[in-house]
N, C-alpha and C positions, 0 to 999 in steps of 0.2 A: 636569223632564230639570237646571234648573239649581240654583245656588250656595242662591236664597233659596227653596226649594222647604225647606229643612230647617225642623220646626218651630222654634219660638225659643229661644233659646239652645246652640240647637246647630251645631259650629262648619262654617265654609261649605262644606270640603273640606278630607277629612284623606288626611296626606300619601302616598306608596304606602311602603308598611311592608315588603314584602318584595322582595327581588333578583332578577334574570333569573328573569322570568315565564315562560320558552316555557315548553312541552310537545317531552316525546321525541319523535325522531322513530321511527314505526313506518315504514319501510322499504319495507315492500311493498303497505301502504293508502298511499300517495304515489304509487309505479309507479304504482298503478292505479288512482288518481285525476289520474295527467298528461297530458295529452294535448296532442299537437302542438311545438310548443316556445312557450318560453319570450315570454312576453311584458310588456314595462315602457317601460318611460318616467322620465324627472328629471323632479320637478319640477318645473315651468316659473317660473323664479322671476320677477319683473320684474328690468329690469333696474338691475343694480346693486344687485339683492337676494341675499342666499348663499346658494349653489347647496344641495338640499339632494334628492340622487338617491338616490331607494328603492334598498333592497338589503333580502334577504333578515333579517330580526331575529331572530326567533323561527321553532320548529319548529311541523309539522302534521301532528296524530290522523288527520284526517278531513276532507275537503270537505265546503260541506255538500251536501244533496241538492238534486240541480236540482228543477222543476218547469218540465210545457212547457201550453200553451192553444191552441187553435190560431182562435179568435175576434176577428174584426179589431178593430183597432184602432180608440179611439173619436177622431180626428184631423179631424173635421169643421169644426169652429169655429176649426183655428189657421192660417191666410195662407200660403198655400205661399210658398216659398224664392224672394228675388226671384233673376234672375243674378247673379251673385258678387257675393254677401250676404257678409258679410267673419265666418269661423269666427272663433272664443274662444276654443276648446281647450289645453290646453298644449301642448306641442310633443312629437310623438313618444303619443299620446291614440290607442285603436285604439274608434273609430265601433263596431265589430262589437258589443262586450261590452253594452252598453243596446239593447233589444228595442224601442226606443223613447219617446220623449220624454220629459220631467222635470223635473217640479215641484220650482221650490225655493223655500223662506221662506225668502225675504232678508230678517232679521228689525230690525238694525238701518239698511234702506237702507225699511226700511218699502213691503214689496212684495212682491210674489209674481213670480215668470218661469219660465216653458216654455221649456224648452232642449233641443231636438234632438241625440237622436249624434253627429254632427259642428258641433255644437259652433257655431249657432244661436239664434238667442233668438226661439222664434217666440211669443212672447205674453210680453206684461208688463199686469202689473195694480195698483192702479189706474190709469186713466189719467182725462186732465180732462173730468169730467163722469160719473164712474162714478158718487163718491158724492155724496149727497143736501145739500144745506142740514144743513147740523147733526153729516151725520155724517163719525166718525174712522177712520184706520186704523190703528193702533201697535202697532210690533211684533212680527209676528206668531211665532210660537213654533213652530209646527207648523201641516203645512198635507195634506191629502189629499182625494182624489175621489169621490164618489159611487160606486155599481160603477155602476150606467150611465153614470156620463161626463159628467152631465150642471151637477153643484153643485160645486166645494170646497168644503169646508166648514177654515175657519183656525181655529187656538187663537191665542186675544191672551191670552197670560196673563198680565203683566205689568198690561194692563189691566183683568184680567176676564169678557172676556165671549168666546165664541165667537161664528162670522160662519159664513152661506152664503152663498155667492153664484154664483149665475148664470153660468157660462163663457160665453153666449152674448150674453147682453144685457150685463155686467157691473156687475151690480145685487147690492146685498144686500139677501135677501128674506127672511132670520129674522134674527133673533139672540138668544140667552140670556145674561143677566146684563146688568151695567149698567157701561160705558167708565167707567173712571176709577175705581169705583168698590167695593172690596170687602167680603164680609159675606160674612153663613151663616145666612140668613135666606132663604124662598120667593122667585125670582127674583136671588138671587145667586150668585156666585162669588167662589172668593178663588185664586189660582192657578189656574184649569184649565188640564189640560193633555191632548195625543193626545185630540181630540174627532175621532170620527169616525163617518160616517152609514153605519148600517147599509145591509142588502139590504131589513129587515121595515118601512123607516123611523124608524125610531129612532135619537138619537144618545150615545151611551155615552162618556164621560170620565172622567178623573180629578180630583179638586180637592186640590191638593196641601195647601193647608194646612185646607181642610175635617177632611182624613182619610179621606172617601170619594170609592167609585164610584158617579157618578151616571148617569142614562139619562133621557133627555126625548124626546118625542114631535117629531115634526119635521111642522110646524111643532107650536110649539105652546110651553103656558103654566110647567108644573108637575111638574115630576118624577116618571114610570111607576116607578119601583122605582130606592130605592139602596142599597147597604152600607159602613158603615163610619160609626164615631161620632166625633161633630163634639165635638175638642178631645182629641179621644184617640186619640193617633198613636205606639201601637206595636204593634208584629207580634200579631194576632192572630184570621188570618181567618176567620171572614168578620164580627166585633162588631166590630172592629181593624185600623186599615194604617195603616205605618209612613211617612207624607207619599207615599202613592202617585202617581208621576207617570206608569204608561202602563195601561192597560185591552186590551188590543189582542185580536180574534177567532181563532178558533182550528177545523178546518177540522170539529169534532165539536158544535161551536156554543158554547164554554166559551169562555173570557177566562179572558188570561195577563197577568197585575197586578205590576207591578215595585213595588218598595216602598224606597226611600230608604232609612229607617233600620233596619237591623243589614242589608242586601247580601240582599231576600230577591225569590224570582220565586214565583206559586205561580198555578195550574192552578182555577177556579173557578166554578160558573155560578150563574145566578139564583134560582137556589132554595137558596143558604146552604152546598149542598157544594162541598168543598174535596180538590182529587181532589189531587195534589202540593204540594209546596213544598220550596223545596231555595236552597242560599245561593252562588251561581255564586263560583266561586272562584277568588282574588286580586284582584278587586273591589272597589275603594273607595267608588266610588258610580257604583251599575248606572241605568242610561238605558235605554227604552221598548223593554224585551225582545221580540222576538215568537218564531216559526213560518218556521224553513226545510225542514224537515223532516218523521216521524219519528221521534220524541222525539229534536228537533235544533232548539237553538233558538237565540236571539240574542240577544246585550248588547254593550254599552260601557259604558267606567269612561269620566266623565263627568270626568277629573283632568286634569292635565297630571306626568308621560307619560298621555296616555289609552292606552287598549287595546281592541280587537275577541275578542270572546267568545264560541265555539261551546263547546254543555252542552248535556247529557242534563238526566231528571228526575233521577235519585239525585244530579247538581252537582259530575261528570266531567266536565273539559276537554279539548275535543274536536282541537280549533286557537284556536289566540292568536295576537291579529298586537302586539305589543308592544312597539315601538322605543320604547329606552330615552330617559332624561334625556340631550337636542343630538345623539341622533346622528341620519343624513339619516334621513326616512319619519316622525319620530317625529310622531305625533298630540297635539292643543290643543285638550282637551274635547269631545272628538266627543261627539256626543249624542243620533244614530239610527241603526244600521245597519239592511237587509237583504237579505236573498236574491235575487238574479236568477236565471235559469231556466236559466244558464250552470253556473251555480253559480257565479257571482262573490259582493263582496262588498259594496255599494256605503253607503257612507253621509257623514253628511256631518261634517266635519273644525270647526267652529265656528269658535274662537282661530286659525285658519291660513285662516277665510274662502278656503276650497272643499271641492271635493263630488265624491268621490272615489270611483274602485273596485278594492280587493282582487284579485290571484286570490290564491286561499287555496292555487293545487297548487303555487306558486313565491312568496310572501306578498311580489308586488311590485304596485304601482301601476300601471294597464292603461290610465286613466281620467284627467283631473279638468279640473274649470272653478273658474276662481277662479286669484289670484294668494299664493300659497302665503306668509303672514305679512302680506302687505301689502290690509288692507282698500281699496273705495271701491264706485263707482258707475257709472260710465259702463262700457260694456258689457265683456264680460271678468270685471268684478271684481264681486266680491260682501263684506259687512258683518256676521259674523259668522252666516251661514245659521244656520239651526238644524233645518228641517225639509225632508222632500222623500217624492213618493212618481211614481210613473209609471202616468203613463194608463191606463184600465183595455186591454184587458183584463188586464195586469198590476197593475195599482191592486193596494194591499195588500186594503184594503177587498173587489174582485173572486175576489182569490184564495185567501181565505182566510175561507169565509162557506158556511156546506153549501148547494145550491141553485143 
């Protein structure tokens, strides 16, 4: 996801080269997708900080396809909310847009948080005693729940290790890689990204600077499958991958790969088939593409100003949120967006130190945790939040796999 993911010699990021990234409104579709009165909120600046009230800066052509599930929440390990517990949402946030608690990888605070839709902090890790002597937990880049909700798998990208935590004991139960040491030999990783624990017990991850996709049994010590060629960082799947920074499971049993180099998104399987590949239009630095509906995929542009794009397999833009530089609600290096059951878009706005929900029907921010542009570690603050997920049954791994 990040600038250091680029292969040696590649610029850290490219400037936006096209102006006016909006898409033409299709009025009939917009009317069909609108529901109820618009919800919006002003970004929640810290006292004295500049205000950035969200505005509809880009047009849309189609909202994400909503998903639904009737399974119960896996929240039994969360302590109850104490009477009178403070909420830390931005003013005007609508808690109803989230289906349940939210996991945040708070990267530069070296912690994981679970925040409920009302803005209460329900869980924070690590707590004193959680780490064994000699263990560290540094700069978590991404974090996802296992489908059953028993584990959180966190990718410490710049510490070159993948970590699995038992949420009930707070203990690390498995690691792959060597903390602080990069490499390509067996047992080593070089900027792993978006590791996810799958329903079959396999861990799938992108290994960015090794230019490969890797799958490891949990628990296990050696890969069970990989694609890509070490040191060959160009777009030629399945033989080579151009600095892949995301590999997300799909309902058809395949995987969606994002390649930084050349702005590519590919659907592949473990047998080496490439089903389609496309360039998400107008994106400078694609990050963590994933599926939000039938032939509907979302990616973000890890740039400043950043943007969120929904596109199809042909590379057609279906919806874009792209406030321009200096505009209200501008995004600054967003790294992951995911669809919510109601059709809204959840994303982390990394350099603005906040997590937000955008209503694509109105292009308004309707929920926010974190103080826009102000990093911090106190309750209500984040410092470069770089990963997110929802608790099962709304977690990505639970909703987007067969079975």
